Structure formats: structure tokens, C-alpha cells
N, C-alpha and C positions, 0 to 999 in steps of 0.2 A: 139097912137095905134101901131105905128111901134115898140116902145120900148117893148110893151107887146108881139108882135110877136117874136121879137128877144129873149126875156126871155124864152118863151115857147120852142123855138128851142134849146136853150142852155140846158134847163132841159131835153129835149128828148135825146140830145147827151150824157149828163152825165149819164142818166139812162141806155142808151145803153152800155156805157163803163162799168158801174157797173155790168150789167148782164154778160158781157163777162168775167169779172174777176171771178165771181162766178162759171161760167161754167168751167173755167180753173182750179179753186181750186177743184171742184168736180171731174174733170178728174184726177187730181193728187192723190186724195184720193182713187180712184179705183186701183191704182198701189201700190202693196205691196212690201216693202223692205225685201229682204231675202238674206241669205248666202247659198252657195251650196258647196257640196263636191262630187267630181268625184269618183265613185265607180265602181268596176267590180268584178266578181266572184273570190273568193279566197278559199284556203283550210282551213277548220276548223276541230276541233276535235269533233267527234260525242260522245255524252254522254248518259248514262242512269241514270235517277234520281229515287231513291227509298228511302226506310227508313228501320230502324231496331233498335234493342236494343243492347247496348254494353254488351258483355259477356266476361268472363275470359277464356283464352285458357286452363289454368290449375287451378284446384281448388280441394281441398280434404277436405271432411267433416269427422272428427274423431268421431267414435261411440265407446263407451265403451262396450266391450264384457262381462266384469265381473261385472261392477257396483262397488260401494264402497263409502267410505266417502272422501270428498275433503280434502286433507291434505295440498296441496300447490298450489298456483296460481302464475305463474311467469310472465304472460303477460296480457294485456288488449286489448280490441277491438281497431283496428286502428294501433297497434304497428307492426313493421316490424320484421320478424323472418327469420332465415336461416334453411335450411334442417337439421334435427337432433336436433334442439333446444327443450328442455323440456318445454312444455306449462303448463301441469297440473300433479300433483301426487295424486293418490287416495290411500286409505288405506282400506284393508279388511283382518281381522285376519285369517279367514278360508282359504283364498287363500294363505297367507304366510305360514300357518301351513302345508297345503297340499304340498306346494313347498319344505319345509324342510324335510317332511316325504318322498316325492318322491325322493329327492336328496340322502337321507340316504339309501333308498332301492336300488337305482341305484349303489351307491358306494359299498354297501355290495355285490350285485350280480356281480360287476366287480371283486372284490377280490376273490369271490368264483370261478368265471369263470377262472381267472388267475391260481389259484391253481389247479383246475381240468384239465386245459389245459396242465400244466407241467406234472401232473401225467399220463394223457392220452398218452402223447408223450413217456413217459417211458414204459407204458404198451404195446405200439405198438412194441417197440424194444424187450421187453420180449416175446411177442407172436411170433415174427419172429424167435426168438431163441428157442421157444417152452418151455420156463420156466414156462409159465402159460397155463391153459386150455382155450379152446374156450369159455366155459361158463363164466369163470371169466373175460375174455377179453370183452365179450359182455355186462356184467354188468357194467364194468368200462366205456365202450363206451357210454352206455345208460345214465349214470350219467353225463358224459361230455356234451352230447347233451342236456340233461335237463338243465344244468347250462347255456348253450349257449342260450336256449330258454328263460330262466328266465331273462337273461341279456337284451335281446332284448325287452322283455315285460316291464321290469322295466325302460329301456331306454325310451320307448314310453311314459310311465306314467310320467317320469321325465320331458321330453321335453314339454309335454302338461301342466304340473304344472308350469314349468319355463316360458312358454309363457303367461299363465294367470298372473303370478306374474309380468313379465316385462310389461304387458299391463296396469298395474296400473300406470306406468310412461308413460304419453301420450306425444309423440314427434311429431314434424312437419315433414311430409314426403316430403314437398317441401318448397322452399323459397318463401316468399310472405308477405301478411298482414293478421293479425288476424281479423276474423269477427264472428258474432253470438256466442260469448262467454258470456254465461249468467248463471253462477253458483256462489255460495257463499262458503266461507270457512266452513268446517265441514258439508256441506250439504250432505245428503245421496242420492246417485244416483243409479237408477235402471239400470240393464244390458240392453243394446240395445239403450240407450239414446245418441243422438247426442250432443256433448259437445262444439265443435267449428269447424270453417272452416278456412282453410288457402287458400287465393286467390292470385295467381300470378298476381299482378297488373301492371306488365310491359308488358306482352304479352296479348293483348286483341283482340277481333274480333267482327264483327257484321254480322249477317246473313240477307241478303236482297233478294228481288225477282226481276227477270228480265223477260221482256215479250218475247214471241217467236220471235218478230220482231228484237230484239236486241241481243238475246243470241248467235247468230253465231259470233258476233263481240267481245264477251267477252272471253278472254283467261287468263290462269293463269299467273300472273305477271303484268296484266294490272293495271295502276295507278288509284287510287280512291281518291276523295276528300270528307272529312266528315265534316259536320257542326253539332257539338254536343251541345245539350242544356247546358247552363251554362258555356261554353268554348268560349272565344272570338275569338281566332285564329282558322283558319281551320286546320284540321289534315290530313296528307297524309298517305294513306294505300295502300295495293295492294291485288289483287285477289289471293287467295291461294287454293280455292277449288270451283268446279262447279258441281252441281248435274245434271247429264245428263237426268234425268227424271222429267217432269213437275209435280207440285203439283196438286192433284186431284181437290181441291176446287177452286184454283185461276188460274190454267193452266199456272202458271209462274214457272220459274226455279230458284232454290235456289242457291245463290252465297255467298261464305264466304270471307269477306274482313278482313285481319289482319292489326293491327296497333300497333305501339310501344308507350308505355306510359312513355316516358323518364322523363317528368316533374311530373309524378304521380298525375296529376290533373284530369284525366279522371277516372270516377268511374263506376263500374259495375252497369248496370241497367239504365244508361243514354240513352236518345233517340237521334238518329242521322239521319240526312238526308245524303244520300250517292249518290255521282255522280261518276259513273264509266266511264272512257274513253274507247270507243269501236272502235276507228280507225278514220281515216281522210275521209273527203268528200269535194267536190267542191260545193260552195253554195254562194248565195247572202247574204252578211253580212253587217248590218248597225249599227250605234250607237243606243243604246236603246232609247235615248232621241229624236231621229228623228222620232219615231213612235208616231202617234196621235191615241188616243183611243176615239171613239165616238159611243155611243149606243152599247157598249160592243164589237164593232168590231175594228180592227186595220187597220190603213191606213198610207201610206207614200205619200209624194208629191215630184214630180220631175219637173225639168225645161225642157220644150220643146219649144225652140225658143221664150223664154220670156213669156210663158204661163204655169201656174201651172197645172199639171196633177195629179189627185188623183188616187191612186192604192190601192185597198183592199188587204190585205196580211194576211197570217197565220204565226204564230210563230213556228220556229223549234228549233234547238239547240241553246244554249246561253252560254256565258261566263260572265266575270265580267261586262263589259260595252258594249259588242257586242251581237247582236241578228241575227240569221238566219231568213230570211223572205222567204215565199213561196207564189206565186200568179201569176195570168195571167197579162201580160203586163210588166214583168221584162225583161230587156235586158242586154247584156254583159257589156255595158257601159252606165251609167246613171248619171245625175247631180242631186244628192239627195239634197233636201232642208233640212238643218240642223239648221237653225235659222229663225224664223218667220213662221214656219209651223203651229203653233197652231191657227193662225188667218186667215189661208188660206181657200179658197173654190175652188172647181174644176173650172178651166179655168180662174182663176184670172190672171191679168197681173202682171208681176214681174219686179222689179228693182233689179238687182244683185249687191250686195255690196261686194266689195273685202275685 
């Protein structure tokens, strides 16, 4: 009987010791291991994020004034040209004939005018010396004036015909890249048809819109960062123009950002996200991965005497890995939890790992 009593006592002691161990383990499980980062307000660059489409600063569409038959094509779409390069040559016999006829008429009137001018100068001297009558002088003067008028008239006709003839040779007015060239050899082209466009593909820009809350911080020369579709690396531009009047439909202000296309990899028509720097401000800034998103809301956790404190925050300006946060309960110096925050709940006990 004594042995049975001793055995029961031993079992009770063992059971008691086991329960104590489980309670200790449970207690340890409720303490979360975390790492912290001491943060305080710092200066950040304010930014305005918007979007737009890449455009060319300079582009010229060449339209034939005369029409004609395509005689020669010197370039294709995508090829680079310089100002003054001949892109196309058209042929039109009537224009060439009119040019030759106008040139001949102009040269003839020049000769006639020169002759009558010499004679008229002689007549002036003769009249001064009274070797000829007033009537004879007026007749000679009238003939000279008429030849001068004919010269000016034929000159105008010649210059117009010359312009039409020269327009058959279509040259580039700017340096750039050929686009929208869609004609064939010997094709008959009507007057007024657009034949090609030359785009300056080095000097580009994007027009974007800025809200009334940000426009006061936007100045000409402000730096802008562009994320362009199809282009891996970010592009740097600057603000070159600000429309001081808001658009009627959006109530936003149009801002023009210029960029240099040194690598020639940016194309007109590409879509771009534009971040314009609008000045500095003092703010609470945390690493982006320190923010916990739950039920579409953002939270951070800070250490307060070994206890996790949950703070609901709004997101402000951001950069590559940093995020401005705004919310009640933020202080000038905080121990932000940057590792282990995703498993935390408010008022969890913490074990700070160095």
C-alpha cells in the first residue's frame, strides 16, 4: 500500500513539473523576435506624379504644293537626314515648261529695261539742254516706265514659276529622322498631299498635368524623372514651360518637360510616367518594406518599452525604397520595427534582436 501511495505522489510531481514547462513555453511563444531601426523626421524631396505622351519638340511635315510624278526617292522611313538633304524629287512637265517660259520672259524684259534705261538717261540730258521737245521727252519717259513695270511683272511671274519648279525637289527643313514616307516610284501625286515628316528625335518633351496643390512648387528648370514604356532605365528631364491657367475640364495646370534622347531609343508616341520634383519638406520617412498592408490600410509597428504599438498611416511622397508616412501617434524619435513586423499584433511583447 505504501508503494502505491509513493507512486501516486511521484506521478503528481512529474505532472506538475510538466505543466510548468508547457506554461513557460507558451509564455515564450507570446514574445515576438524583432529588429528595430531608430528614425526621426528628415528632409525629403516633394514630388508630383503624373503621365503623358512623348512628343517631338521639332517636326515638319512636307506637303507638295504642285503635285507631280515621283521621279526619285532618296530615303526611307527611319533613316536619319540633315537639314537641306533632298528626300524626294517629283517631275511635272507643265511646271518645268512654265519655269522656262517665265525665265525667258524675265531675261527679255531685263534686256529691254537696260536698253531703255540707258536711252532714258541720255534723253534727260538732251532735255536739259533743250535739244528735244517736252512731248518727245514725255514719250521716252513713258516707254521707260513701261519697261520698268514689265520687268517687275515678269520678275514676279518668274519667281513664282521658279518656286513651283524648285518645290518639285523636296528637301528636309530640319535634321532628324524620316517618318510617314509612303510613296512609290513614278506614282502620280496630287497637289496638297503630305509626302513625309521629319522628326527631330533628339529633342523630345512630354506634356503633363499638375494639381493646384502642387503647381506653386513647380518652377522652370525643376528636375523630372520619367519612366517610359519599353525603356528600362529612367530618363531625366527638366521643366521648360508652365501654363499659368488651369485646364477647364481637369482643373489642372499643364507642364512641359523636355528630355534629351541621346541614345535615340525613345520614340514619339511612347507613354511616360512623370515625377516632377517640387521642393523639400520635413517628414517621417520609413523603409517601404516596414509598412504592413492589412485590409487595404497601411500600418507600422514601433517599440514602446518592449511592447508593439500599431499605428495606422497614410502614404505621402516616396522615392526608390523610402516612403513618407502621415498619421496620428508619430513622434520625432521612434523605434520602428523593420524585421518581424508582418507577424505582429498590437500590444505584442517584443524581444529586440540586435
